C-alpha angles and dihedrals in degrees: 000000000000115000094165102115093043096045102047120127086256105029115226138156091243115085119225116176092204095059114099118242125241107232093201091056090047092052091046095050091048092048092046091052090049092048090050090052091050092049091048090051092051092049092048090049093050093047090047091052092047097047103039121055112242106218093176090057092051090051092050090049089051091051091048095050093046092044092232123148115212129198113195122185114199096173137010094271104022135066149140132251122201115191109203112207115175116225091231093051096243137058104196093090135116125255096265093056091046091053089048091052091049092048088051091049091050091051092049096245094115133048109276126230112278094017110119098176 
């Protein structure tokens, strides 16, 4: 990519091959383009998550709430392991306690799903 006309010692829209380049401007322009690509990727990912239902995420949440670990082999030498760790620390509880644990998780009083701190 040609940055020449934007990274001259005196930036201008006219390109002159004899003008020396300013390395700070060249670094800034390259970094700015990279940051814009990253922000675009994050926005696309968030819109994709919001628009399309994530069935895998729902399954992982179910495994987490029920405190079940799952080992799935999709080929002879490859597989997935989901370690279910209930936010309340136990899964052999009644519905009232489960709802209390979920309310505590929503309010931020309990450890959330996926947080291993």
